[in-house]
C-alpha positions as MATLAB code, in Angstrom:
seq = 'XXXXXXXXXXXXXXXXXXXXXXXXXXXXXXXXXXXXXXXXXXXXXXXXXXXXXXXXXXXXXXXXX';
ca = [
      -3.664  -29.856   13.990;
      -4.498  -26.145   13.651;
      -3.481  -24.042   10.688;
      -0.133  -22.256   10.892;
      -0.434  -18.488   11.067;
       1.755  -16.224    8.977;
       3.498  -13.366   10.753;
       1.943  -10.475    8.822;
       4.717   -8.018    9.709;
       7.289  -10.380    8.197;
       5.083  -11.099    5.178;
       5.118   -7.397    4.283;
       8.911   -7.148    4.576;
      10.265  -10.351    3.010;
       9.669  -12.020   -0.354;
      10.764  -15.498   -1.330;
      13.198  -15.879   -4.231;
      13.070  -18.582   -6.867;
      16.009  -20.449   -5.349;
      14.349  -20.631   -1.910;
      16.063  -17.684   -0.252;
      14.506  -14.412    0.858;
      14.986  -10.785   -0.146;
      14.174   -7.552    1.671;
      14.152   -3.818    1.069;
      17.105   -1.898    2.437;
      16.745    0.509    5.332;
      17.577    4.250    5.583;
      15.345    5.316    2.662;
      12.399    6.872    4.526;
      13.318   10.228    6.028;
      16.218   12.647    6.580;
      17.111   12.144    2.915;
      18.691   15.531    2.247;
      22.000   14.723    3.937;
      22.403   11.376    2.151;
      24.436   11.424   -1.027;
      23.085   10.455   -4.437;
      25.522    7.544   -4.550;
      24.305    6.239   -1.200;
      20.652    6.555   -2.200;
      21.297    4.810   -5.509;
      23.005    1.897   -3.766;
      20.098    1.565   -1.306;
      17.591    1.351   -4.163;
      17.877   -2.394   -4.788;
      16.603   -5.378   -2.842;
      19.078   -7.239   -0.637;
      19.309  -10.963    0.104;
      18.616  -12.063    3.668;
      21.635  -13.443    5.529;
      21.801  -17.249    5.633;
      21.836  -17.133    9.443;
      18.427  -15.394    9.441;
      16.663  -17.631    6.897;
      15.538  -20.213    9.495;
      13.809  -17.513   11.587;
      12.024  -16.106    8.526;
      10.889  -19.566    7.409;
       9.277  -20.014   10.809;
       7.456  -16.675   10.475;
       6.351  -17.436    6.897;
       5.274  -21.093    6.947;
       3.369  -20.908    3.632;
       6.076  -19.181    1.649;
];
């Protein structure tokens, strides 16, 4: 059986957590930042957990963790 290939785009965007879930960086932090409030930017700073409905798709893209 051939080796399973990792989806490199997904590998750059998702990291596995210790409990087996996945986390990702939040969107809307790249450009057009001047109109976004300090509160909004501060809340977008942290990593977010991936929804449980999306975990199966990410596991398929990242077979080796």
